[in-house]
N, C-alpha and C positions, 0 to 999 in steps of 0.2 A: 327657051329659058324653061327652066322648071315651074308649074305651077303648084298651087297647095290646096289639099282638100280641108277645106274648113271644118268637116265634121270629124276629120280624125287628126287633124294640125300634123299630117304627114308629108314631106316634098313628093311630087311626083317625078320621077327619072326614068327617061325613055329605058325600054330594055328590062325594068323590074316587073319580076312575076309576082302575082297575087300572093303568093306564098310568104316572098320575102317583105312584099308591103305590109301583110298580117304582122310578121315578127317586129317590124320596125313601128307599128301604130301600139303594139303591145309594150315595147321599150319605152314609147313615149308617155304612155298612160302611168306606167310605174314611177318614171321621174317626177311627174306631176303630183303624183299621191306622196313620193317621199318629200317633196318639197312641202306639201300641206302639212305633213305629219311634223316636220321639223319647226314649222312655225307655229304649229299647236304646243309642240314640246317648250318653245322660247317663251310663249305666252304665258304657259303653266309655270315655268321656273320663275318669270318676273312676278306672278301672282305670288308665289312662296316667299321671294323676298320681300314683297309688299307686307305679307303677313309676318315676317319676321322682325320688319321695321316697325309695324305695330305692337307686336308684343314688347320689345325694347321700348318703344315710347310710353306705353302705359305704365311699365314699371318705374320709368326715369320721371316721367310727368312732362316730357318735351316729346311732341309729336311733329317736329319740323321737319323728319326726314321722310314723311308718311303723306302720300300723296291723296288728298281728300276731295270727295265729289264737290263740284261747283267752289272748288277753292276755299270751302269753309275753314275758319281759324280753330282747328280743333284743339290746339294746345290751350288757348285761353279757355275753351270751354271745359277741358279736362280741369285746368288748375282750379276754375271756379266750383267745380264738382267735388273736388278734393281739398278744398281750401278749409275745410273744417275738421280735417283727419290728425292734425298735431304733427303734420311731416311724415307721418307713417305711409310707405309705400306699398302697393302689392307686389307678389310674385305672379306673374302671367304665363300660363301655359296653353298652346294651341293643340287642336286636333287635325282630323283629315279634312282636306279642302274637298268641298263639293262644287262642282262647276256645272251649270246649267245655261248654256248658249252665253249672253252677254253678262250673266250674274252668276255670283258665286256667295258661299257662305263658309264661314270656319266657327268649330264650336271655341268659346274660351272659358278656361277655369282661373279664376282669380282666388289667390290666397293672400290673408292681411294676417300678420302674426302679433298677436298680443301677448301680454303676460298670462292673461287668464286662459288662452288657446288659441289655436287658428281659427279664423272664418273663411269659409270656403264657400264658392257657388258658382254656377255657370251662367254664361251668357253666349249670344251669337254675334258675330261680327258679318255685317252684308258686303260686297263689292260689286262693282260694276265696272264694264270694260267700254271705253269709249274711244275715240279717235287717238289721245295721247297713251292709251292702254289702262291698266287697272287704277282702279281709286277706292278707298273706304267710304262706304255709306254712311257717314257718322251720324250717331245718334247717342243720348245719353244713357239710352238702355243698354247700350255697348259695354257701360262701366257697371251699372246694376239694373236689373229688371224693372225697379220701382222708381226709377228716375224719370224726370222730364226736364223739359227745357227750362224751367223755373224752379227746380229744386236741387239740393245736393246733400251731400253726404257729412254728418257731423259725429266725432268720436268723443264719447263722454266716459271719464275715467271714474271708477267709483272706487274709492280708497277701501282697504279692508282693514278690519279692527286690529290694532297692533296687539301682540301676545304680551301678557303681563310677566314681568319679573317676580319670582315668587320666593319667600324667605324660608325660614325653618318652620316646618310642619305644613307647608304649602301656603301659608299667609302672604297673599299679595303686598308687596311691598313697593313696586312700581306699578300705578294702575292708572287707568283714565282718571283725570281730575279736572275741574272746572277753570279754564284759563281766560285772559283777554290777550288778544294778539293787536299790537299796536304796527300801525303801518301806513302806507300813501296809496291812496286810490286815485290813480292818474285819470280814472274816466270822468271825475269830478271838477279839475281845473284845467285852465288852458295849457297847451303844451309847454308855452313858454314860461310858465310858473314852476314845472316841474322840478326843475335842477335846484331853485332856491328852496322849495319845500323839503326837498329830500334832505339838503343841509342841515335846515333848521329841526327836522325831526331827528336826526342823528345826534345833534348837539343836544337836544332836549332830555334824549334818552341815555346819552353817555356811550355810543355804540362808535365806531370807526366810521367816520365821516366819508371819506376816500371811497372806501369799501362799497358802503351803500350807495352812494351816489352813482357808483358803477353799476350796481346791481339794478337801480331803478332805470338808468338809461339802458340796459340791455333786455329788460322787460318790454312787454308789447304796448301798445300807446292807451289802453284802456285796462290794463292789468293792476291789481293789487299786491304791493311789493311789502312783504313782513319787515319789520324790523327788529321788533322785541315782542316775545311772549312772556308773559307772567300771569302767576297765580291769581285766580280770581278774588282771593281774600286781601290781595293787596289793593286796597280800593283808591288809593291815592294816585293818581296820574299827573305827571308835570304839567301845570298849565301851560307851558310853552309848547308842550306837544298840541293840545286842544287848541292851542290859537292857531296852529300852523293852517293854511289853505290846503285841501286834500288830506289832511290826517282823519284816519277812521279806527275804530275800536271795533273788533269782531270778536263776540264771546264764541267759546269752543272747548274743547277738552283736547287733553295732551297726557301721553304717558308720563308721570312724574312720580317722583320718590315723595316720603313724608315730608322733606323740607327741601329747600334750594341745594343746600350743601351734602344731603344725605349720601355718603359714598359715592361721591361724584367721580373721584379718581378712578373709583373700580366699578362702577355701573356705566359712566357715561352718561349722555344726554340724548335726546330726539329733537330734531330740528329740520327745517326744509332742506331738500337736497338742490345744490347748485347745480349749474349746466356741466361742470366737470365732472361731476359725479354721476350726473344722468346719463352722460354720453360712456363714461366708463362702465356703466352696468349693462350695455348690450340691449338695452330697451326694457330692462326688469323695473326701472327706476325713471320717473320722468321729473324733470325740474320742478320743484315744488313739493313734491311727495315726501312725508314725513320718514326719515330715515334716522339710524343711530350713529351717533357723532363721538366716537371714542368708546374705551371700555367694553364692557359685556354688550352693550347696545349696537355697537359698530361691529363686532366679531360675530354676532349672533344675529345680525341684522335680517338675514335672508328668512330665518326662522321665525323671528319674532314680527317682522312686518307682513308676512302673508303673502297673497297675490292678490293685486287689486282686479276687481271687476271691469269689464268694458263693454260698452254699449254703443251702437252706432244706430243714429236716427237720421230719417229724411225730413228736411227743412225747407223754406222758402228759402231762395237765395237774396232776396232783398231783406230778409229779417234776422237780425242777431240771433244766434243760436239758443242763449239763454232766456230769449223774449218769447220763445215759443212754449206753449204747454202742451203737454202729454203728446209730442210728436210721434208719429210711428216709428216703431223700433225694426231694423232688419236684421239686427244682431244682437244678442243679449248674453254675456257669460258673468255670472255673480261672484261676487270676490270671496276668496278663501282666508278665513280668518287666520292671524297669526299664531304660532304655537307658543305657550308659555315656556320659561327657562326657569328651571328649579334651582335655587340656590340653598345654601345653609345659614346664611345672614340672620340674626336675630334682631327684629326692629329695635326692640328696647335696649339691647346691647350696644348697637351700633350707635343709637342715639345718645347713650350715656358717654360712650367713649368720647364722641364729637363734642358732648359737652366739655368733658374733662380737658380736652385739647384746645378748645375754644380761646383759652386764657393765655396760650404759650405764643410768644411771640416769634420766634423763629421755627425752623422745620422740627418736626416731632411725629411720633406714630404710636398707635397702641393697637395691639392685636389681642384677641381673645379666642381660645379654642375649647372645644368640647374634648375633655381628655379621653374620653371613652371610646370617641371614634376618630378625633382629628378635624372635625367639620368646624369650618370658620365661622364665629359667632358675630366677631365685628372686626373690621379693618379700617380704623380711622387715622385720618392724617391732620395737622395743624391748619389753620386757614392759610399760613404762609406757603404751605405747598399746593393750595389750589386743588388742580384735578391731577398732579401727579401722584401716581401709586406708590408711593413711598412705603406705605407698611407691607406692601406684598412683593415689590420688585426693587427696593432700594437695595445699596450695596455698599456695605461699611464693615470696617474691621469690627468684631464683636467684642474685642478687648475680655476681660476675665469671665464674661458670660460663658465663653468657650473652654472655660476649665472644667466645666462638667464633662466634656468630652474627653480632654487630657486627663482628667481622672479616671472615666472608665478604661483609656488605652492602659493606665498604670494598674487599674486592678486586675486587666488581662495578663498583665506581665508579672503577676504573682504578688503584687501588693494587696493591702486590705485597708479599710480606714482608718485601722488602729496602728499600722506601719509607720515607723518614725522616718521623716524626712528634715532636711535641714533648711531652716528658715534664716538665712543671712541677710544682713544689711545690703550686701551687693553681690552681684554674681557677673564674672567676666568671661565672655566667649570671643576667642579670637580677637581680642582688643575691645570688643563691645560690653560696655559695664550696663548691667540690669540692676534696677533698683526696685524698690515698693513704691506705694504710692505716698504722698508726703506725709500723711497723718497718721501713718501705720502705727499701731501701738508696739511699743517697745517691749511689753510681755509676752507679745507673739513670736519675737524673735528666739533663735537656738533651736534644740532639737524639739520637735514636736510632731504630733500625728498629723497624717495625710489628711485627716477629716479636719482638724482645725486649721492646717494651713489653707486648705482652699474654703474653710468658711471665713477666715480673716483675709482671704485673698493674697495670699503671699506669692508675690512673683518669683522670687529668687528660689524658693522650695522647687517649684514645678520645672524652672529652666535648669535646677542643679539634676533632674531626673531625666533630661533628655536623651541620655545614651541607653536608658533601659528601654526605650521603644523605637521603632523605626518610623519614618515619616509615612510608610504605608500602614503600620498599625494605626497610627494617630487617624488618618483619612479613613480608614475601616471603623475605628472606634464613632467617629463622627457620624459615618452613614449608618450605625446603629441608633444613633437618635435622630433619624431622618435628615440630618445635616450633610449636605454636601453632594447628593445625588439629584441628578436632573429627573423630572419628570413632566409629562405633558398635562397639566394642570388644566388647560382650557381657558386660563386667563393670565394676565401679566404676574407670573410667580418666579421668585429667585429664590431657591433652595440652598444656596451658599456653595461656597467652593473652598476645598481644603487641599490644593495643590502641593506637589513635591516641592520643598525649598531648594533655593539654588545653593545653599551653603551652611555651615555649622550655625551661623548667626541666624539665617533663615529659619533653620529646624528650633533654635531657642525661641524666637519669636512666635513661632505657630504654637508652640506649649501654651501661650497665654494669650493666645487670639490675634495676634499681631502680624506684621508681615504680609503675607499673600492670602491669608485667610481673610474670607469675606463671608456676611451673611446678611439676611434680611429681617426686619421684625417678625415676618411670618415664619421664617425657618427656626429662629431662636425660641418662638412659641413652640414649635413642634418638638423642641430638645425638652422644654419644660413639661409638655404634655406626656412625651416618651417615658420619662422618669416618672411622672405621676401615675400613668396607667401601667406600667411595668412590662412595656414592650414598645417596639419600635412604631411610631406613630408620625405620620406623614400628614401635614395639613393639607386640606380640601376644600373646594367651594362650591364646585359643581358635582351633583351625584353623577353624572354621566361621565365625568372625568376624576374618578377617584383614584389615586395614584396607589399602587400596589408596592410595598417595601421591598427592596432588591439587595439590602445588605445583610451581613451576618446578624442575625436576631437577636435583640436585646434580652436576656436570659432573666428570671424573676429575683435572681440571687444578687445578680449585677444591678438591677433596679433597686433592691432594698438597700445596697451599699450606697448608691447614689442617693436615694431618699434620705437617709441619714447624714450624708455631707450638706444637702440642701436644706435640710431640717435644722440642721446645727449653725447653717449661715443665718438662718432668722434668730434661733435662740441665743446665740451668743457671739454672731459673727456681724460680717460687713452690713446685712440687711436687717439688723435687730429692731431698727425704726419701725418695721412692718410686723412685730408682734401681734398676734390675734388677727391680722390682716391676709397674712400667707402661712401656709402649712410648712411650704419649702420654696427657696429662693437663692439666686445667684445674683450680685451686683457686677456690674462692669465699666470700667472707664478705657475707652481706646483711644490710644495716641495715635495722630495720623500728620501728614504733612511734614516739611522741613523747618518749620519756626523753631526758636528756642526762648522759652520752653514751648513744647509741642501743644499744639491744640488737642482738644478731646472730645469724643462724644460720649455720651452717657447711657448705660443700659440697666434695665432690669428685667430678670425673667422670674417667674415663680408659678405656684398652684396651689389651689384650693378648692375643695367641696365640687371636683369634677369639671374646674375651670382652669384653663393655663392663660398665664398672660407673658407678654413680652411689651416693654415700653422702651421708647428710643427719643433722645434729645440729641439734635446736633447741636455741637458745640456746648455740651453740657459740662460742668465742673465735674461730678462724679455721679454713679450710679445711684448712691444712695441719695445725694442732695438733690439730683434734677430730675431723675426718673423714678425713683421711691414715690415722691409724694403724687405722681399721676397715678402709680398702680393704687396706692390708698384713696384716692379720691374715686377710683372706678370701682374698686370692691369694698370700700367702707361703708 
């Protein structure tokens, strides 16, 4: 039987020469080395897999797939370490594995993303190989070098100073003002009392009870949940609020306008972000951060709110973060203040317009422009409109105020203010009978001048001239007055619409601002401003979004003719009640709906001393009786 050479591990066989025996020994040695190399490669591969699992677990917060030395619960430790990081997770990358016998190390790079900028640093992970293979030598320093078994990381967010909204001449109109924030402090009452207190607070402050209860339930166990913020000058707080367990008042500041209603539909407000808004921001906003809600505040929120600062500190694990004074910071990025937004609003003009509209029971609006530039000085709405931006983006038939544009189209067709037109009691177009307003003066009927027909607002005179111009020429004339051309104004603005009519009746309706023609108080103020300035004037609110007129320009000769017509409207026409108040004007009573008799909106546009105005009253009887008094009160 063959023997075994234990030194070589090679079988002895009769007749085998020394040379063959040497070759067999060499082959066996190579096989053993190959097996050892394969085992080493397998071990390295398993180590790299463990490193990958560690990387993934550090990012997710779950180290359940990671083998840890001595079976330590690394997941629980990691969650304790990061419990104060507001749910923010790091991105982790690994470097080259260095193996030294039964031990290995891997460099780790952590990157936490904050609005103020990234926080990057390096740590090292250690590994040991035992009977079951490689395992992580867990230590808090693996997460950050400054940590220990008794400390954790806490993220602190420092709000940025919100940018102001500036008015005419750079004067702040929305700025930091002292406030009282009323809410529920959940940390001061038993958990069983929270829901009842939330309901009592909502009822005491007159806010949506179900929504506030939901917000309170969703907040943390020791959270303060804001219910309402009021101006500090409002010293009276409902006793029912003060008597509620957990109710708390916090003094602070918030970006506010001069009054609670000041241009609210245009400017919007500032309030705490809810969870949905925070999620949608992609990390730029945290729940509870002050953000813009509606209007300019929301549209330009990123500019106005700035970038919050971020600070990460190391605190004892057994102490609430807020109770540790001056904890050491391992990261500190200061906030970047928001940038102011420049508008053209004039605080005094806006306040006066709102005071004028305060007594109107229904929907109404008043817009004032600087005729030299088209800058919006005031854009106010009545209390019934609330936060709806009716003044700048409402869509209504302009009625007879549109006759200024019709007059321009007729002037371009060859007529002059002195040209004769026929103001008849009725005018029939394809079976549709057009009439004048009910108290139209009989002295204005018959052959008359174009100037007089427009000044008295004779519908039939303009309808009878419909075939003198094309729909395209009417649209072009409106555009020369800044009406019917769309512009990116940077805020909710409707510049009017003068589309082609569908039939001859529609063409007749368009001559008197009815049918498909629509306008906003803003755009009709622009018509008055264009006539006053003698050139096409497009209203604007934001210096950075000042529109450029893109229609055929209004000439000086055309403007002079229109000025004479609008002046005649004040001196002997339908706006004669505003003599001494306006230099030029045009009234408007716009029919709408299907009722018999039809319902009407009331309009008045005009200009004086560098200011153009447009007043609108929904369901007003007539321009002179409903809208005219608002203009008088504003300019008088």
